[in-house]
N, C-alpha and C positions, 0 to 999 in steps of 0.2 A: 443495496445497490447492486449494479450487476455491469458488468464488462467483459466487452468479447471486441473480439479482433478476426478480422477479415481481410487474407492475402485477396489483392487486387490481381496482383501476376510477382514475376520472383523479385521486384526490388521495390515493391510498395504496399502497401496495407493500410485499413484504417480501424482503428479503436475508439471504438465506442463504448461509453459512459453514462449509465442513467443512476440520476441520485433522485434519492426520494427527500421529505423534509427529515425524516429521522435518521436519515447520511449526516445529518452540516449543523440538526438544528442546537444541538449542543452548546456546540463552538460558537455558533451565532449568539447562544444568550449569555458565554462565558465575556466576548466578547464584548456584547454590548454595556455589561456590567459593571467592565471595567471602564466604558467609555465614559458613564454615569459617575464613577470616581475624578474622574477628570474632567468633565464641563464645566462651565464656567457659564450662567444666566444670569441676566439682571433679572430680579426678583428672588432667585431661589441661593441656598446656602452652596459653595463646593460640594461636592458628590448628593445634594437632595434634589435636584432637577429631578422630578417625576418618571420612571423607568417609562410609561407611553411617550412622553414627549420625547424622549432621545430614539427610541425604533421609529419616531414618526421624521425625525429630523435625520438620522443613521442608520434605519433598519437596513435598506438598498443594498448603501454600498459594502456594509459591514455584511452582509449576507454574500455579496460579492467576492470582498477579500476571504471571506472563510472558505466556500467555494470553491475559489480558483487558489489557495492553498490546498486543499484535499485532492483538488484536481491532479499538481505536480506530484504532491506523493505518490497519488494511488498509478498517473501514468511510470514514473521512475520505479515501482515496485515492481509493476508488471512486466516492462521490457525485463527487467534486472531477474525477475523468477523463470520467465520465459525464456531467456537467452536471446533475446530481439537482437540483432548486428543493424542497430539502428544509427541513419547519416543526417546529424544535425535536430534541430528540436522537433517536436511535432507540429504542425500547425491546422486551425481550423477546417474542416474540410469545404472548399468555396459554393458547393452546391447540396450537399448533403444538411447540412447544420441548419437547422430554423432559428429563427431570432430568439433570442433572449433579454426578457423582463424580470429584471430580479423585484419589481415592486410588485406586481401580480400572479407569478410564479413562482409556485412550490417544491415542482417535479421539472428536471431538467434531462434532456439528452444533450451529449456532445459529442460531435464527433470529430476527430481527428487524423488526417492524411501523417501516414509515416515514413520516410524514406528508410529503404534498407538497402545493406551493404550485397552487393553483386559476391552471391557463392564462388570462390574461388579459394586453392590451395597455392601456399606458396613455400617454397623447398628448394631447395640447394644440396648441392651433392659435388662430389671429386668430379662427375663428367659433364660438370658445368666451367667452363676456360673462360678466364678474364686476364688482359692482360695490366701488369702491375708498372706503373714506371717510376723509377728513381731517376730524381734531377742529380747530372753531372754538376759538382761543386767545382768551378773552373777558376780559372785565376785570379781574370776579371772580381770576379763574385770574391773571394779574400781580398785582394787589394780593397776594395768597395768597403768591405765590413772593418778595415784593419784601420782605412781612413776614417772611419766613424769611431774608430777608437783616440787615433792620434789627434783628430780634433777636436774630441772630449779632452785631452788631455794639451790643447794649444793654446797660445799667449798673444795676444795682440801688439807688436813691436814699432816702434816710430824708426824709420829710412829713409834715405837720402835723395832716392829714385823711385818712380812710380814704374807700377806693373799691371796688367790684368784688372785685379781684383780688391786694388787697394782701393782705401779710402782716404779724401783729401778734407784738408780742413783750410781754407785761406779765407782773404779779402776779396768781394763781388761788388765790383763797382759798376755804374751804367754810363755806359758809353753815350756822345753825340753821334751827328753826321760824320763829324769829322774824326771820331777816332778818340776824341779828349775827355776826359770826366765829364759827366754829364753836369749841370747847375741844376741843383735841387733833385738829382736824379736817383734812383734805391741803390743802397750800401745798406748791403750786408756782412757785418764784424764777422767770422767766425762760421762761416756758411761751409755746410759738409756737402759732399757728394763722393758720388761712386759710377765714374763713366762708363763701366760696364756697363748699367740700367741704363745710359742715354738710350734713346732710340734711333738717331743717326749716326751711322758708321763714320760718316767723315769726320762728325763730331769727337764722338772715341778716341783717331786716330790723333787730333791735336795733342792728345794728351800723351798718348805714348813718350816713355824715356823720360820722362821730365823731370825736375828734377825740384826739391825746394829751393822755395825764394826766386823761382818761375815766375813769369806773367803768359795766362793763354786768354788771348780774346776768341770769343764764340759767341753763339745766338743761342739762350736758352730757351727759346722757343720752338727752334728748326732742332735742337737737339732733343727736344722732348717731347717734336710732335702732337705742337698744340696741347698737351693732357693738362689743362688747368687746374687739378690738385697737386701734380707735382710742379710744376711753378708757380704754384702761388705756399707749396712747403719751400720750396727754394730759394723764394723770395722772402720768405717772410710776410705777406701779405693776402691780404684778403683777394680772392677770386675776380671781384669784380673791380678789385681795384685796379688788377693787370689786364683788365678784361683788350685795352686795344694797346698794347706796351709791346712794340717788334722792334724792342733794341739790340745793339751786340751789347757783350760786359766784358770787364777786364776781369781774370783770376788770377789774384797775389797768392801761389799757394805755401802757404806756411808751416802746415804739416802732411806726412805721408805716414799712413799708418795699416802695417801689413799683417793680417792672421796668417802666424806660424806651425804650422800642426806638430805635435810635438813628435822627437824621436824613436826610431826604433830601435830601442832600446831596452835594459832592466826594469828601468821607470815605469815605462808600457805597460811590458810583463807582468810586474807584480800588482799594475793598478786594474788589470784585468782579470788575474786570476790566483792572484795571489802573493805572496814573496816566494821566491825560489822554487814554484811550482813549476815554470817555461824557463830558463836559462838559456838558450839561443834563440837567434830568427826562426830558424829552420822548426825547430821545435813546437815556436808561436804559430808559424800558420799553419802547418799542421794539427795544432790545436784549434785554430779558427776555424778551418778547415770541418772538423770532425763539428763544431757548433752551427755553421751554416746547415750543413747534413742534416742535422739535428732541427733545425729551425723548419725546414725543407719539405719533412715528412709527412709538417699534416697538409701539403698539396698536395704528396702522392696519395695518402687517404684518401681524398674529397675529389679525386680522380677516379678511386676506385670506387668512390661511393656512387658520382654516376654511372659511370660504366657498369655497375651491377644496377641499379634503378634501371637504365637501358636493357638490360638484359633482360630486368620483369617485364618492360613493358613490351618486349620482343616477344617475350614465353606468353605471357597472360591476353596478349592478343586485346581489342578493342572489348571491354565488358561492357556487360548493359547496366545503365543508368535511369534513374527515375527522373532525368532530364528535367522536365515541368517541375514538378516538384520542387527539385535542388536549386534549380532556378529562382524558386519563390522564395527559397529559407535565404540564398546568397542577397535578395533583394531585401529580407527581412533585416539579412545582418546590417547591410550596407543599406539604411535609411537614409542617407543626406545623399547617394547615388539613383541614377536613373538605371532604365531597363539595356539601355545601350551600352553602359557599365558594364551591366552583369551578360550580355550578349558579347562583348570584346573579351571577357576576361574569365569566360566559361569554361574555356577549353583545357586553360593552362591550371585553374581549381582542380577542375578535374582530374588531370595528371598529380596535383599536390597530394589529393586525397588518396587515387590511389595508393600511391605509395607510404602515404600515413599507415594505407589498411597492411600494405604487405609489410612494412617495420613490424605493426602490432602482432601481427602471426608471429613471425620470426622471431621476437622479443618474448612470446609468449613459448613458442618450439624450445626455445633453447632457455628459458626459466631464466629471462635477464633480469636483475630486480638492481635501484638504484638507494642507493643508502648517503645519510649526510654524508658520512665521509668520503665518498664518491664524490659527491658536490662540491666540496671542502676543497678536492686534491684537485678537482678541476677547474676551482677557483684560481690556485696557488699555480696550476700550469700557466695558466690562462695571464696573470699573472707576470711569471717569470718571462715568458712569451714577449710580453708588450716591455718589458725592463728590458729585453736585449735587444730588442730592435732598435733603443735609443741606446744604445754601445753600454748597458748596465749586466751583462751576465752574473756580477758576483752580487744582487741589490741586498742590502742591509737586512738581518730577519724582524726588525723591530717595524721598519717600511713596508714589508712583505706582509705582514699581521696585520697590520693599520688597513692596508689596501684590499686584502681580502674581507675585512671584514664591512670595506663599505659596498665590496661586493654584494656581499651576503645579503644586507640591508633589504637592498632593490628587487621587490617580487622579481620584476621585466628579465632583473639577471640570474636569477637562480632558476625561473622557469628555463633560460636559453643553458644554463650550464646544466642541467634535467636532460634537454634534449641532445647535447654534446655527448652527454655519459652513456644517453643509450648507443649514437651511434658508434663512440669509440669501443663501446664492448660488442655492438653488432660487426663493427672493424675486425677486431681479437675473432669473431666467428667466421668473414668471409674470409679472412686468412688462412684457417682453419681447414675450413669446410669447402673451399672452393678451388681450383686447379689453376696458380698464379702463374704466366707467363712472364716472367721480372724481365725490363727493356728497361736500359738506360738513356737518357735520353738530354739533350740540352734544355737548360734553363726558357732558350730561346724559343724550341721544338716543343717544350713543354707547353707557354703561353698561347701557341699557334693553335693547340690542342682543343684548349679552351676558349679559344674563340668561335668555331666552328660552332 
């Protein structure tokens, strides 16, 4: 066996592997003997098919399979031993690779194109200055969070007069052209409506301030802007049954139900933070403000990550890449796509690739390691943040534990958590080694910066 590597330029090379029969025959023979033990053929007992017949039937594909195994291992070993910074998988050279016939050939020469990473140094220091944006927690954000907590503690109550978001229940009767109940018309007992969701503002106004027992005449088709799905749901009919229906209806209100948020009181304080942890509304708002600030911190870190990425793009400038070869690799990895897809997405993929190379250098330079405990902790933090968004800052430990176990059982989730742990540890490095210009901005200002 002979393996040679030739640099074509600074970012690509040719890896040539020459195999003789002695390099692979033992593995082929072992594999064929295993095949013989499994092959079933009329006229022969299992495992007793003549080896010559097995070779005739399976020799070429077995040889191909074993040679490909050897190639994969030798390519991997060569790249590792020679510390080649490769990009993507090696591809068979389109010009220098000669045709291969596993039926007739004993000696082989394989030629692979190798894409190499550009040579650069990713470094950071206190000389590098980056803005760090802290999002100001305003009264509206605090009110919105408290509103979520209050809704969690709220309840539905029966009331006597209607307000905008109330739910109505009543008798819905189809009317004729004279405004009387239509003979054999549509009648819906306990028809439920929320006028807030009507499309017509004029029809919404018909219900303003109405009381239990009142009757309101309206046209459902107009109120719901000809939405067949909503009409069918309201009238409890199939869409085709009401396709030509344009009638007015009378709606006699039997019940008005209103959702009433929980009070801002000790019961609410205890439900959010535990018994007697918070005792006044002022302290409650202060605690909520702290929590919202914690929830917003990852957004600030994310913006820092984007700005560090932009800093490196500016620092490194335009690096050389083996574009033609990388496009071939990209097409190979997206076999369901065409060359136009590759051309349209190539520049963005190169940016992502370059950032990945930068991160790898920073990880190595700072000896960053990811332990199982890091992954578990990241899952826990992610789960807590998700529960907090739904108004559950103090999620029960058994529920949290089960949720984390479900996350850890998914390979894709674990890989995502590993990436997030790496970026989390890099974030610590950035904050220690960069000079950060701390700035406080409103949530609106921050969102506009992300839109750029």
